[in-house]
C-alpha positions as CSV (number, residue, x, y, z in Angstrom):
1,X,-6.2,5.4,-15.2
2,X,-8.7,2.7,-14.3
3,X,-9.3,1.2,-10.9
4,X,-6.0,0.3,-9.4
5,X,-5.4,-3.2,-7.9
6,X,-3.5,-2.4,-4.8
7,X,-0.5,-4.6,-4.3
8,X,1.3,-5.1,-1.0
9,X,4.1,-3.0,-2.3
10,X,1.6,-0.2,-3.0
11,X,0.2,-0.5,0.6
12,X,3.8,-0.3,2.0
13,X,4.4,2.9,0.1
14,X,1.1,4.4,1.3
15,X,1.9,3.2,4.9
16,X,5.3,4.9,4.7
17,X,3.6,8.1,3.5
18,X,1.1,7.8,6.4
19,X,3.8,7.5,9.0
20,X,6.6,9.8,7.6
21,X,5.2,11.9,4.7
22,X,7.6,13.0,2.0
23,X,10.1,15.1,3.9
24,X,12.8,12.5,3.6
25,X,12.0,11.7,0.0
26,X,13.3,13.4,-3.2
27,X,9.7,14.0,-4.5
28,X,6.2,14.7,-3.4
29,X,3.1,12.5,-3.2
30,X,1.7,13.3,-6.6
31,X,4.8,12.1,-8.3
32,X,5.0,8.9,-6.2
33,X,1.3,8.1,-6.9
34,X,1.7,8.8,-10.6
35,X,4.8,6.6,-10.8
36,X,2.9,3.7,-9.2
37,X,-0.2,4.2,-11.5
38,X,-2.4,5.3,-8.6
39,X,-4.7,8.4,-8.6
40,X,-3.6,10.9,-6.1
41,X,-7.1,10.9,-4.4
42,X,-6.9,7.1,-4.1
43,X,-3.4,7.4,-2.5
44,X,-4.7,10.0,0.0
45,X,-7.7,7.8,0.8
46,X,-5.5,4.8,1.5
47,X,-3.4,6.9,3.8
48,X,-6.6,8.0,5.5
49,X,-7.5,4.4,6.0
50,X,-4.3,3.8,7.8
51,X,-5.0,6.9,9.9
52,X,-8.5,5.6,10.7
53,X,-7.1,2.2,11.6
54,X,-4.8,3.9,14.1
55,X,-7.8,5.6,15.6
56,X,-7.2,9.1,14.3
57,X,-9.3,9.3,11.1
58,X,-12.9,9.0,10.0
59,X,-12.6,6.6,7.0
60,X,-13.6,3.0,7.5
61,X,-13.6,-0.2,5.5
62,X,-9.9,-0.7,5.5
63,X,-8.7,-3.5,3.2
64,X,-7.4,-6.7,5.0
65,X,-4.1,-6.3,3.1
66,X,-3.7,-2.8,4.5
67,X,-4.4,-4.0,8.1
68,X,-1.7,-6.7,7.6
69,X,0.8,-4.1,6.3
70,X,-0.1,-1.8,9.2
71,X,0.4,-4.5,11.8
72,X,3.6,-5.8,10.2
73,X,5.3,-2.5,9.8
74,X,3.9,-0.2,12.6
75,X,7.1,-0.4,14.6
76,X,9.6,-0.4,11.8
77,X,12.0,2.5,12.0
78,X,11.9,5.1,9.2
79,X,15.1,4.1,7.4
80,X,14.1,0.5,7.2
81,X,10.6,1.2,6.1
82,X,11.8,3.7,3.5
83,X,14.1,1.0,2.1
84,X,11.2,-1.4,2.0
85,X,8.8,1.1,0.4
86,X,11.3,2.6,-2.1
87,X,13.9,-0.2,-2.7
88,X,15.5,1.6,-5.6
89,X,15.8,4.9,-3.7
90,X,18.8,4.1,-1.6
91,X,21.0,3.1,-4.6
92,X,19.7,5.9,-6.8
93,X,20.1,8.7,-4.2
94,X,23.7,7.7,-3.7
95,X,24.1,8.1,-7.5
96,X,22.3,11.5,-7.3
97,X,19.1,10.3,-8.9
98,X,15.6,10.7,-7.2
99,X,12.2,9.2,-7.8
100,X,11.4,11.9,-10.4
């Protein structure tokens, strides 16, 4: 994989993982990152940027797009953010299919 160009949708996924982790998802972060074409380390760094923006981490230099995603979705309840981050998940989990 080469350098990934982060889309807003990618940032929303990373923001969901920052806020809620994978406990309510049918797969773990490595599978989510791979499905999106993002290196696991890059995904973890993006999550670290969200943590730092919230004042709890050490990373800096957060992308403007990530700041906008943070501010737009920081108060969004988990079910709504999950639907936004993983739009196919709600239909597929009802059918018994996960992200794998």
